[in-house]
mmCIF file of the C-alpha atoms, coordinates in Angstrom:
data_MODEL
# 
_entry.id   MODEL 
# 
loop_
_atom_site.group_PDB 
_atom_site.id 
_atom_site.type_symbol 
_atom_site.label_atom_id 
_atom_site.label_alt_id 
_atom_site.label_comp_id 
_atom_site.label_asym_id 
_atom_site.label_entity_id 
_atom_site.label_seq_id 
_atom_site.pdbx_PDB_ins_code 
_atom_site.Cartn_x 
_atom_site.Cartn_y 
_atom_site.Cartn_z 
_atom_site.occupancy 
_atom_site.B_iso_or_equiv 
_atom_site.pdbx_formal_charge 
_atom_site.auth_seq_id 
_atom_site.auth_comp_id 
_atom_site.auth_asym_id 
_atom_site.auth_atom_id 
_atom_site.pdbx_PDB_model_num 
ATOM 1   C CA . MET A 1 1   ? 87.464  114.956 92.167  1.00 0.00 ? 1   MET A CA 1 
ATOM 2   C CA . LEU A 1 2   ? 86.068  112.517 94.694  1.00 0.00 ? 2   LEU A CA 1 
ATOM 3   C CA . SER A 1 3   ? 82.548  112.832 93.317  1.00 0.00 ? 3   SER A CA 1 
ATOM 4   C CA . TRP A 1 4   ? 83.802  112.130 89.781  1.00 0.00 ? 4   TRP A CA 1 
ATOM 5   C CA . GLY A 1 5   ? 85.960  109.194 90.894  1.00 0.00 ? 5   GLY A CA 1 
ATOM 6   C CA . ASN A 1 6   ? 83.130  107.694 92.946  1.00 0.00 ? 6   ASN A CA 1 
ATOM 7   C CA . ARG A 1 7   ? 81.587  106.241 89.754  1.00 0.00 ? 7   ARG A CA 1 
ATOM 8   C CA . PHE A 1 8   ? 84.411  103.709 89.393  1.00 0.00 ? 8   PHE A CA 1 
ATOM 9   C CA . ASN A 1 9   ? 84.517  100.392 91.268  1.00 0.00 ? 9   ASN A CA 1 
ATOM 10  C CA . ILE A 1 10  ? 88.303  100.725 91.517  1.00 0.00 ? 10  ILE A CA 1 
ATOM 11  C CA . CYS A 1 11  ? 89.714  104.058 92.637  1.00 0.00 ? 11  CYS A CA 1 
ATOM 12  C CA . CYS A 1 12  ? 91.924  105.653 95.271  1.00 0.00 ? 12  CYS A CA 1 
ATOM 13  C CA . PHE A 1 13  ? 91.590  109.183 96.668  1.00 0.00 ? 13  PHE A CA 1 
ATOM 14  C CA . LEU A 1 14  ? 94.392  110.746 98.723  1.00 0.00 ? 14  LEU A CA 1 
ATOM 15  C CA . ASP A 1 15  ? 93.933  114.047 100.582 1.00 0.00 ? 15  ASP A CA 1 
ATOM 16  C CA . SER A 1 16  ? 96.552  116.038 102.525 1.00 0.00 ? 16  SER A CA 1 
ATOM 17  C CA . ASN A 1 17  ? 93.787  118.103 104.196 1.00 0.00 ? 17  ASN A CA 1 
ATOM 18  C CA . ASN A 1 18  ? 95.884  121.228 103.633 1.00 0.00 ? 18  ASN A CA 1 
ATOM 19  C CA . TYR A 1 19  ? 98.725  120.015 105.838 1.00 0.00 ? 19  TYR A CA 1 
ATOM 20  C CA . SER A 1 20  ? 102.152 121.180 104.742 1.00 0.00 ? 20  SER A CA 1 
ATOM 21  C CA . LEU A 1 21  ? 104.038 117.928 104.143 1.00 0.00 ? 21  LEU A CA 1 
ATOM 22  C CA . ALA A 1 22  ? 107.726 117.750 103.328 1.00 0.00 ? 22  ALA A CA 1 
ATOM 23  C CA . GLY A 1 23  ? 108.250 116.494 99.792  1.00 0.00 ? 23  GLY A CA 1 
ATOM 24  C CA . SER A 1 24  ? 104.545 116.634 98.932  1.00 0.00 ? 24  SER A CA 1 
ATOM 25  C CA . ARG A 1 25  ? 103.795 117.669 95.338  1.00 0.00 ? 25  ARG A CA 1 
ATOM 26  C CA . ALA A 1 26  ? 99.999  117.564 95.519  1.00 0.00 ? 26  ALA A CA 1 
ATOM 27  C CA . GLU A 1 27  ? 97.177  118.521 97.842  1.00 0.00 ? 27  GLU A CA 1 
ATOM 28  C CA . ALA A 1 28  ? 94.977  115.704 96.574  1.00 0.00 ? 28  ALA A CA 1 
ATOM 29  C CA . ILE A 1 29  ? 95.376  112.792 94.157  1.00 0.00 ? 29  ILE A CA 1 
ATOM 30  C CA . LEU A 1 30  ? 92.719  110.665 92.494  1.00 0.00 ? 30  LEU A CA 1 
ATOM 31  C CA . ALA A 1 31  ? 93.565  107.409 90.720  1.00 0.00 ? 31  ALA A CA 1 
ATOM 32  C CA . ALA A 1 32  ? 90.491  106.012 88.968  1.00 0.00 ? 32  ALA A CA 1 
ATOM 33  C CA . ASP A 1 33  ? 89.636  102.888 86.983  1.00 0.00 ? 33  ASP A CA 1 
ATOM 34  C CA . ALA A 1 34  ? 92.180  100.119 86.429  1.00 0.00 ? 34  ALA A CA 1 
ATOM 35  C CA . VAL A 1 35  ? 94.231  99.213  83.411  1.00 0.00 ? 35  VAL A CA 1 
ATOM 36  C CA . GLU A 1 36  ? 95.712  96.256  85.323  1.00 0.00 ? 36  GLU A CA 1 
ATOM 37  C CA . THR A 1 37  ? 95.350  94.845  88.827  1.00 0.00 ? 37  THR A CA 1 
ATOM 38  C CA . LEU A 1 38  ? 97.440  92.653  91.096  1.00 0.00 ? 38  LEU A CA 1 
ATOM 39  C CA . GLU A 1 39  ? 96.216  90.668  94.116  1.00 0.00 ? 39  GLU A CA 1 
ATOM 40  C CA . SER A 1 40  ? 98.258  88.238  96.178  1.00 0.00 ? 40  SER A CA 1 
ATOM 41  C CA . PRO A 1 41  ? 98.276  86.494  99.550  1.00 0.00 ? 41  PRO A CA 1 
ATOM 42  C CA . ALA A 1 42  ? 101.379 86.630  101.729 1.00 0.00 ? 42  ALA A CA 1 
ATOM 43  C CA . GLY A 1 43  ? 104.101 84.281  100.571 1.00 0.00 ? 43  GLY A CA 1 
ATOM 44  C CA . ASN A 1 44  ? 105.645 85.876  97.507  1.00 0.00 ? 44  ASN A CA 1 
ATOM 45  C CA . ALA A 1 45  ? 103.548 89.031  97.346  1.00 0.00 ? 45  ALA A CA 1 
ATOM 46  C CA . PHE A 1 46  ? 106.432 91.509  97.408  1.00 0.00 ? 46  PHE A CA 1 
ATOM 47  C CA . GLY A 1 47  ? 108.178 89.686  94.568  1.00 0.00 ? 47  GLY A CA 1 
ATOM 48  C CA . LYS A 1 48  ? 104.989 89.796  92.506  1.00 0.00 ? 48  LYS A CA 1 
ATOM 49  C CA . LEU A 1 49  ? 104.609 93.519  93.216  1.00 0.00 ? 49  LEU A CA 1 
ATOM 50  C CA . ARG A 1 50  ? 108.193 94.169  92.129  1.00 0.00 ? 50  ARG A CA 1 
ATOM 51  C CA . ARG A 1 51  ? 107.640 92.324  88.850  1.00 0.00 ? 51  ARG A CA 1 
ATOM 52  C CA . PHE A 1 52  ? 104.287 94.096  88.348  1.00 0.00 ? 52  PHE A CA 1 
ATOM 53  C CA . HIS A 1 53  ? 106.027 97.459  88.679  1.00 0.00 ? 53  HIS A CA 1 
ATOM 54  C CA . ASP A 1 54  ? 109.118 96.554  86.668  1.00 0.00 ? 54  ASP A CA 1 
ATOM 55  C CA . ASP A 1 55  ? 106.967 95.294  83.796  1.00 0.00 ? 55  ASP A CA 1 
ATOM 56  C CA . LYS A 1 56  ? 105.675 98.837  83.339  1.00 0.00 ? 56  LYS A CA 1 
ATOM 57  C CA . PRO A 1 57  ? 107.158 101.406 85.768  1.00 0.00 ? 57  PRO A CA 1 
ATOM 58  C CA . GLY A 1 58  ? 104.786 104.146 86.801  1.00 0.00 ? 58  GLY A CA 1 
ATOM 59  C CA . TRP A 1 59  ? 102.041 105.010 89.259  1.00 0.00 ? 59  TRP A CA 1 
ATOM 60  C CA . LEU A 1 60  ? 100.574 102.159 91.317  1.00 0.00 ? 60  LEU A CA 1 
ATOM 61  C CA . PHE A 1 61  ? 97.927  102.439 94.039  1.00 0.00 ? 61  PHE A CA 1 
ATOM 62  C CA . GLY A 1 62  ? 96.799  99.851  96.571  1.00 0.00 ? 62  GLY A CA 1 
ATOM 63  C CA . HIS A 1 63  ? 97.350  98.496  100.039 1.00 0.00 ? 63  HIS A CA 1 
ATOM 64  C CA . LEU A 1 64  ? 99.642  96.226  102.048 1.00 0.00 ? 64  LEU A CA 1 
ATOM 65  C CA . SER A 1 65  ? 98.057  94.283  104.909 1.00 0.00 ? 65  SER A CA 1 
ATOM 66  C CA . TYR A 1 66  ? 99.579  93.546  108.299 1.00 0.00 ? 66  TYR A CA 1 
ATOM 67  C CA . ASP A 1 67  ? 99.735  89.835  107.499 1.00 0.00 ? 67  ASP A CA 1 
ATOM 68  C CA . LEU A 1 68  ? 102.513 90.499  104.996 1.00 0.00 ? 68  LEU A CA 1 
ATOM 69  C CA . LYS A 1 69  ? 104.685 90.308  108.122 1.00 0.00 ? 69  LYS A CA 1 
ATOM 70  C CA . ASN A 1 70  ? 104.436 86.545  107.600 1.00 0.00 ? 70  ASN A CA 1 
ATOM 71  C CA . GLU A 1 71  ? 106.450 87.041  104.422 1.00 0.00 ? 71  GLU A CA 1 
ATOM 72  C CA . THR A 1 72  ? 109.218 89.184  105.907 1.00 0.00 ? 72  THR A CA 1 
ATOM 73  C CA . GLU A 1 73  ? 109.563 87.509  109.326 1.00 0.00 ? 73  GLU A CA 1 
ATOM 74  C CA . LYS A 1 74  ? 109.291 83.964  110.679 1.00 0.00 ? 74  LYS A CA 1 
ATOM 75  C CA . LEU A 1 75  ? 105.745 84.576  111.846 1.00 0.00 ? 75  LEU A CA 1 
ATOM 76  C CA . SER A 1 76  ? 102.280 83.257  111.170 1.00 0.00 ? 76  SER A CA 1 
ATOM 77  C CA . SER A 1 77  ? 98.777  84.195  112.292 1.00 0.00 ? 77  SER A CA 1 
ATOM 78  C CA . GLN A 1 78  ? 95.249  82.880  111.862 1.00 0.00 ? 78  GLN A CA 1 
ATOM 79  C CA . HIS A 1 79  ? 93.129  85.796  113.074 1.00 0.00 ? 79  HIS A CA 1 
ATOM 80  C CA . PRO A 1 80  ? 89.489  86.187  111.982 1.00 0.00 ? 80  PRO A CA 1 
ATOM 81  C CA . ASP A 1 81  ? 89.160  88.139  108.732 1.00 0.00 ? 81  ASP A CA 1 
ATOM 82  C CA . GLY A 1 82  ? 85.884  90.008  108.538 1.00 0.00 ? 82  GLY A CA 1 
ATOM 83  C CA . ILE A 1 83  ? 86.830  92.043  105.455 1.00 0.00 ? 83  ILE A CA 1 
ATOM 84  C CA . GLY A 1 84  ? 88.256  89.511  103.014 1.00 0.00 ? 84  GLY A CA 1 
ATOM 85  C CA . PHE A 1 85  ? 90.731  91.859  101.326 1.00 0.00 ? 85  PHE A CA 1 
ATOM 86  C CA . PRO A 1 86  ? 93.804  90.178  99.840  1.00 0.00 ? 86  PRO A CA 1 
ATOM 87  C CA . ASP A 1 87  ? 97.060  90.708  101.714 1.00 0.00 ? 87  ASP A CA 1 
ATOM 88  C CA . LEU A 1 88  ? 98.370  92.761  98.798  1.00 0.00 ? 88  LEU A CA 1 
ATOM 89  C CA . SER A 1 89  ? 96.234  94.540  96.215  1.00 0.00 ? 89  SER A CA 1 
ATOM 90  C CA . PHE A 1 90  ? 97.440  97.138  93.691  1.00 0.00 ? 90  PHE A CA 1 
ATOM 91  C CA . PHE A 1 91  ? 96.201  98.638  90.445  1.00 0.00 ? 91  PHE A CA 1 
ATOM 92  C CA . ARG A 1 92  ? 97.608  100.666 87.587  1.00 0.00 ? 92  ARG A CA 1 
ATOM 93  C CA . PRO A 1 93  ? 95.189  103.593 87.074  1.00 0.00 ? 93  PRO A CA 1 
ATOM 94  C CA . ARG A 1 94  ? 93.561  104.537 83.798  1.00 0.00 ? 94  ARG A CA 1 
ATOM 95  C CA . TYR A 1 95  ? 93.068  108.116 85.018  1.00 0.00 ? 95  TYR A CA 1 
ATOM 96  C CA . LEU A 1 96  ? 95.329  110.120 87.339  1.00 0.00 ? 96  LEU A CA 1 
ATOM 97  C CA . LEU A 1 97  ? 94.321  113.533 88.687  1.00 0.00 ? 97  LEU A CA 1 
ATOM 98  C CA . ARG A 1 98  ? 96.770  115.604 90.755  1.00 0.00 ? 98  ARG A CA 1 
ATOM 99  C CA . LEU A 1 99  ? 95.614  118.806 92.428  1.00 0.00 ? 99  LEU A CA 1 
ATOM 100 C CA . THR A 1 100 ? 97.952  121.499 93.779  1.00 0.00 ? 100 THR A CA 1 
ATOM 101 C CA . ALA A 1 101 ? 97.160  124.975 95.108  1.00 0.00 ? 101 ALA A CA 1 
ATOM 102 C CA . THR A 1 102 ? 97.303  126.398 91.578  1.00 0.00 ? 102 THR A CA 1 
ATOM 103 C CA . THR A 1 103 ? 97.024  123.522 89.089  1.00 0.00 ? 103 THR A CA 1 
ATOM 104 C CA . LEU A 1 104 ? 95.082  120.395 88.208  1.00 0.00 ? 104 LEU A CA 1 
ATOM 105 C CA . ASP A 1 105 ? 96.964  117.811 86.163  1.00 0.00 ? 105 ASP A CA 1 
ATOM 106 C CA . ILE A 1 106 ? 94.795  115.228 84.377  1.00 0.00 ? 106 ILE A CA 1 
ATOM 107 C CA . SER A 1 107 ? 96.654  112.341 82.751  1.00 0.00 ? 107 SER A CA 1 
ATOM 108 C CA . GLY A 1 108 ? 96.128  108.740 81.789  1.00 0.00 ? 108 GLY A CA 1 
ATOM 109 C CA . GLU A 1 109 ? 97.183  105.970 79.486  1.00 0.00 ? 109 GLU A CA 1 
ATOM 110 C CA . GLY A 1 110 ? 96.488  107.145 75.931  1.00 0.00 ? 110 GLY A CA 1 
ATOM 111 C CA . LEU A 1 111 ? 94.477  110.140 77.211  1.00 0.00 ? 111 LEU A CA 1 
ATOM 112 C CA . SER A 1 112 ? 94.222  112.951 74.651  1.00 0.00 ? 112 SER A CA 1 
ATOM 113 C CA . GLU A 1 113 ? 94.118  116.654 75.477  1.00 0.00 ? 113 GLU A CA 1 
ATOM 114 C CA . GLN A 1 114 ? 90.487  116.783 74.369  1.00 0.00 ? 114 GLN A CA 1 
ATOM 115 C CA . GLU A 1 115 ? 89.572  113.884 76.689  1.00 0.00 ? 115 GLU A CA 1 
ATOM 116 C CA . ALA A 1 116 ? 91.380  115.589 79.572  1.00 0.00 ? 116 ALA A CA 1 
ATOM 117 C CA . GLN A 1 117 ? 89.451  118.789 78.898  1.00 0.00 ? 117 GLN A CA 1 
ATOM 118 C CA . ALA A 1 118 ? 86.197  116.805 78.879  1.00 0.00 ? 118 ALA A CA 1 
ATOM 119 C CA . ILE A 1 119 ? 87.072  115.302 82.275  1.00 0.00 ? 119 ILE A CA 1 
ATOM 120 C CA . HIS A 1 120 ? 87.830  118.793 83.591  1.00 0.00 ? 120 HIS A CA 1 
ATOM 121 C CA . ALA A 1 121 ? 84.414  119.992 82.432  1.00 0.00 ? 121 ALA A CA 1 
ATOM 122 C CA . GLU A 1 122 ? 82.777  116.999 84.137  1.00 0.00 ? 122 GLU A CA 1 
ATOM 123 C CA . LEU A 1 123 ? 84.646  117.785 87.361  1.00 0.00 ? 123 LEU A CA 1 
ATOM 124 C CA . LEU A 1 124 ? 83.287  121.323 87.419  1.00 0.00 ? 124 LEU A CA 1 
ATOM 125 C CA . SER A 1 125 ? 79.715  120.066 86.971  1.00 0.00 ? 125 SER A CA 1 
ATOM 126 C CA . GLN A 1 126 ? 79.824  117.339 89.630  1.00 0.00 ? 126 GLN A CA 1 
ATOM 127 C CA . PRO A 1 127 ? 77.262  117.636 92.444  1.00 0.00 ? 127 PRO A CA 1 
ATOM 128 C CA . ALA A 1 128 ? 78.622  117.623 95.971  1.00 0.00 ? 128 ALA A CA 1 
ATOM 129 C CA . ILE A 1 129 ? 78.579  114.282 97.778  1.00 0.00 ? 129 ILE A CA 1 
ATOM 130 C CA . PRO A 1 130 ? 76.220  114.515 100.773 1.00 0.00 ? 130 PRO A CA 1 
ATOM 131 C CA . THR A 1 131 ? 77.900  113.784 104.082 1.00 0.00 ? 131 THR A CA 1 
ATOM 132 C CA . ALA A 1 132 ? 76.614  110.529 105.541 1.00 0.00 ? 132 ALA A CA 1 
ATOM 133 C CA . PRO A 1 133 ? 74.510  110.601 108.703 1.00 0.00 ? 133 PRO A CA 1 
ATOM 134 C CA . PRO A 1 134 ? 75.842  108.789 111.785 1.00 0.00 ? 134 PRO A CA 1 
ATOM 135 C CA . LEU A 1 135 ? 75.731  105.019 111.351 1.00 0.00 ? 135 LEU A CA 1 
ATOM 136 C CA . PRO A 1 136 ? 73.785  102.990 113.943 1.00 0.00 ? 136 PRO A CA 1 
ATOM 137 C CA . LEU A 1 137 ? 76.708  100.683 114.744 1.00 0.00 ? 137 LEU A CA 1 
ATOM 138 C CA . VAL A 1 138 ? 77.134  98.446  117.769 1.00 0.00 ? 138 VAL A CA 1 
ATOM 139 C CA . SER A 1 139 ? 80.811  97.916  118.576 1.00 0.00 ? 139 SER A CA 1 
ATOM 140 C CA . GLN A 1 140 ? 81.930  94.429  119.607 1.00 0.00 ? 140 GLN A CA 1 
ATOM 141 C CA . ALA A 1 141 ? 85.201  92.977  120.874 1.00 0.00 ? 141 ALA A CA 1 
ATOM 142 C CA . ARG A 1 142 ? 86.707  89.617  119.880 1.00 0.00 ? 142 ARG A CA 1 
ATOM 143 C CA . LEU A 1 143 ? 88.708  89.449  123.120 1.00 0.00 ? 143 LEU A CA 1 
ATOM 144 C CA . GLN A 1 144 ? 86.472  89.660  126.168 1.00 0.00 ? 144 GLN A CA 1 
ATOM 145 C CA . ARG A 1 145 ? 87.340  91.827  129.185 1.00 0.00 ? 145 ARG A CA 1 
ATOM 146 C CA . ALA A 1 146 ? 88.490  88.996  131.479 1.00 0.00 ? 146 ALA A CA 1 
ATOM 147 C CA . ASP A 1 147 ? 90.739  87.497  128.779 1.00 0.00 ? 147 ASP A CA 1 
ATOM 148 C CA . TYR A 1 148 ? 92.116  90.942  127.970 1.00 0.00 ? 148 TYR A CA 1 
ATOM 149 C CA . LEU A 1 149 ? 93.026  91.658  131.588 1.00 0.00 ? 149 LEU A CA 1 
ATOM 150 C CA . GLU A 1 150 ? 94.662  88.243  131.917 1.00 0.00 ? 150 GLU A CA 1 
ATOM 151 C CA . ALA A 1 151 ? 96.757  88.931  128.816 1.00 0.00 ? 151 ALA A CA 1 
ATOM 152 C CA . VAL A 1 152 ? 97.789  92.323  130.237 1.00 0.00 ? 152 VAL A CA 1 
ATOM 153 C CA . ARG A 1 153 ? 98.895  90.669  133.500 1.00 0.00 ? 153 ARG A CA 1 
ATOM 154 C CA . ALA A 1 154 ? 100.954 88.147  131.515 1.00 0.00 ? 154 ALA A CA 1 
ATOM 155 C CA . LEU A 1 155 ? 102.598 90.950  129.540 1.00 0.00 ? 155 LEU A CA 1 
ATOM 156 C CA . GLN A 1 156 ? 103.362 92.833  132.741 1.00 0.00 ? 156 GLN A CA 1 
ATOM 157 C CA . GLU A 1 157 ? 105.125 89.727  134.035 1.00 0.00 ? 157 GLU A CA 1 
ATOM 158 C CA . HIS A 1 158 ? 107.214 89.534  130.845 1.00 0.00 ? 158 HIS A CA 1 
ATOM 159 C CA . ILE A 1 159 ? 108.213 93.176  131.346 1.00 0.00 ? 159 ILE A CA 1 
ATOM 160 C CA . ARG A 1 160 ? 109.047 92.525  135.033 1.00 0.00 ? 160 ARG A CA 1 
ATOM 161 C CA . LYS A 1 161 ? 111.306 89.610  134.015 1.00 0.00 ? 161 LYS A CA 1 
ATOM 162 C CA . GLY A 1 162 ? 113.066 91.747  131.420 1.00 0.00 ? 162 GLY A CA 1 
ATOM 163 C CA . ASP A 1 163 ? 111.847 89.734  128.410 1.00 0.00 ? 163 ASP A CA 1 
ATOM 164 C CA . CYS A 1 164 ? 110.757 93.026  126.834 1.00 0.00 ? 164 CYS A CA 1 
ATOM 165 C CA . TYR A 1 165 ? 110.458 96.665  127.844 1.00 0.00 ? 165 TYR A CA 1 
ATOM 166 C CA . GLU A 1 166 ? 107.660 97.871  125.595 1.00 0.00 ? 166 GLU A CA 1 
ATOM 167 C CA . VAL A 1 167 ? 104.556 96.164  124.207 1.00 0.00 ? 167 VAL A CA 1 
ATOM 168 C CA . ASN A 1 168 ? 101.918 97.269  121.711 1.00 0.00 ? 168 ASN A CA 1 
ATOM 169 C CA . PHE A 1 169 ? 98.866  95.215  122.666 1.00 0.00 ? 169 PHE A CA 1 
ATOM 170 C CA . CYS A 1 170 ? 95.464  96.078  121.194 1.00 0.00 ? 170 CYS A CA 1 
ATOM 171 C CA . ARG A 1 171 ? 91.995  94.648  121.592 1.00 0.00 ? 171 ARG A CA 1 
ATOM 172 C CA . GLU A 1 172 ? 90.121  94.648  118.298 1.00 0.00 ? 172 GLU A CA 1 
ATOM 173 C CA . GLN A 1 173 ? 86.776  96.442  118.210 1.00 0.00 ? 173 GLN A CA 1 
ATOM 174 C CA . TYR A 1 174 ? 84.557  95.834  115.177 1.00 0.00 ? 174 TYR A CA 1 
ATOM 175 C CA . ALA A 1 175 ? 81.063  96.412  113.850 1.00 0.00 ? 175 ALA A CA 1 
ATOM 176 C CA . HIS A 1 176 ? 79.202  95.074  110.813 1.00 0.00 ? 176 HIS A CA 1 
ATOM 177 C CA . ALA A 1 177 ? 77.639  97.512  108.348 1.00 0.00 ? 177 ALA A CA 1 
ATOM 178 C CA . ARG A 1 178 ? 76.878  97.721  104.640 1.00 0.00 ? 178 ARG A CA 1 
ATOM 179 C CA . LEU A 1 179 ? 77.697  101.176 103.302 1.00 0.00 ? 179 LEU A CA 1 
ATOM 180 C CA . GLN A 1 180 ? 75.475  102.430 100.515 1.00 0.00 ? 180 GLN A CA 1 
ATOM 181 C CA . ASP A 1 181 ? 77.911  105.254 99.704  1.00 0.00 ? 181 ASP A CA 1 
ATOM 182 C CA . PRO A 1 182 ? 81.427  104.788 101.150 1.00 0.00 ? 182 PRO A CA 1 
ATOM 183 C CA . ALA A 1 183 ? 82.518  108.189 99.780  1.00 0.00 ? 183 ALA A CA 1 
ATOM 184 C CA . SER A 1 184 ? 79.945  109.994 101.935 1.00 0.00 ? 184 SER A CA 1 
ATOM 185 C CA . VAL A 1 185 ? 81.132  108.060 105.010 1.00 0.00 ? 185 VAL A CA 1 
ATOM 186 C CA . PHE A 1 186 ? 84.727  108.994 104.153 1.00 0.00 ? 186 PHE A CA 1 
ATOM 187 C CA . LEU A 1 187 ? 83.766  112.680 103.996 1.00 0.00 ? 187 LEU A CA 1 
ATOM 188 C CA . ARG A 1 188 ? 82.116  112.476 107.410 1.00 0.00 ? 188 ARG A CA 1 
ATOM 189 C CA . LEU A 1 189 ? 85.120  110.745 108.991 1.00 0.00 ? 189 LEU A CA 1 
ATOM 190 C CA . ASN A 1 190 ? 87.509  113.142 107.279 1.00 0.00 ? 190 ASN A CA 1 
ATOM 191 C CA . ALA A 1 191 ? 85.580  116.131 108.616 1.00 0.00 ? 191 ALA A CA 1 
ATOM 192 C CA . LEU A 1 192 ? 85.643  114.705 112.162 1.00 0.00 ? 192 LEU A CA 1 
ATOM 193 C CA . SER A 1 193 ? 89.344  113.848 111.999 1.00 0.00 ? 193 SER A CA 1 
ATOM 194 C CA . PRO A 1 194 ? 91.181  115.564 109.112 1.00 0.00 ? 194 PRO A CA 1 
ATOM 195 C CA . ALA A 1 195 ? 94.396  113.534 108.914 1.00 0.00 ? 195 ALA A CA 1 
ATOM 196 C CA . PRO A 1 196 ? 97.392  114.599 106.781 1.00 0.00 ? 196 PRO A CA 1 
ATOM 197 C CA . PHE A 1 197 ? 97.346  111.257 104.943 1.00 0.00 ? 197 PHE A CA 1 
ATOM 198 C CA . ALA A 1 198 ? 93.604  110.688 104.503 1.00 0.00 ? 198 ALA A CA 1 
ATOM 199 C CA . ALA A 1 199 ? 92.764  107.970 101.977 1.00 0.00 ? 199 ALA A CA 1 
ATOM 200 C CA . LEU A 1 200 ? 89.729  106.265 100.477 1.00 0.00 ? 200 LEU A CA 1 
ATOM 201 C CA . GLU A 1 201 ? 90.289  103.102 98.473  1.00 0.00 ? 201 GLU A CA 1 
ATOM 202 C CA . ALA A 1 202 ? 87.634  101.176 96.549  1.00 0.00 ? 202 ALA A CA 1 
ATOM 203 C CA . MET A 1 203 ? 88.655  97.893  94.933  1.00 0.00 ? 203 MET A CA 1 
ATOM 204 C CA . ALA A 1 204 ? 85.592  95.755  94.340  1.00 0.00 ? 204 ALA A CA 1 
ATOM 205 C CA . ALA A 1 205 ? 83.613  94.259  91.492  1.00 0.00 ? 205 ALA A CA 1 
ATOM 206 C CA . ASP A 1 206 ? 80.478  95.176  93.436  1.00 0.00 ? 206 ASP A CA 1 
ATOM 207 C CA . PRO A 1 207 ? 80.286  98.977  93.867  1.00 0.00 ? 207 PRO A CA 1 
ATOM 208 C CA . LEU A 1 208 ? 78.485  98.470  97.198  1.00 0.00 ? 208 LEU A CA 1 
ATOM 209 C CA . ALA A 1 209 ? 81.046  96.006  98.612  1.00 0.00 ? 209 ALA A CA 1 
# 
């Protein structure tokens, strides 16, 4: 499924990694190609998503960024953005494949039974995606050690004064890399850490972006 979906610039692959999840009706789902897309910055993104869904209820795939907090709370932030994804991005898939332990359901807008059978035949003939070798990445931090420790001391003082009792404070680590085949990198990461909600999302005009 992933190998077949990897041809599309816009797709989303979800894998349960064989975890038994309450309410789950599929072991893996692939949404591929887009009939329609929606992108929006924070501000009125949730309203746009609601209208996008209500216009044609059905399956939607995409992501919600952390900065959508600025829409739901009286908050703002101006952190560096090294990725450039919109705060909200969703698409309505042209093809939807749902795999269970015993069945594979292939559906899509206007998809005939013959077309679904052709996709099934293509799936069976797909070559395996090679697992990517380790990437030569150099991790960097935006907040240097001295500034980080000073921020921790300030947070400890807030806790001592009773301003708060628990804090989630993270220092961002990042590295720059251009992935020739994101699907192969996903397979390597998924093998190293098979999470129950593993996901790979590609939403780019440039298949290498």
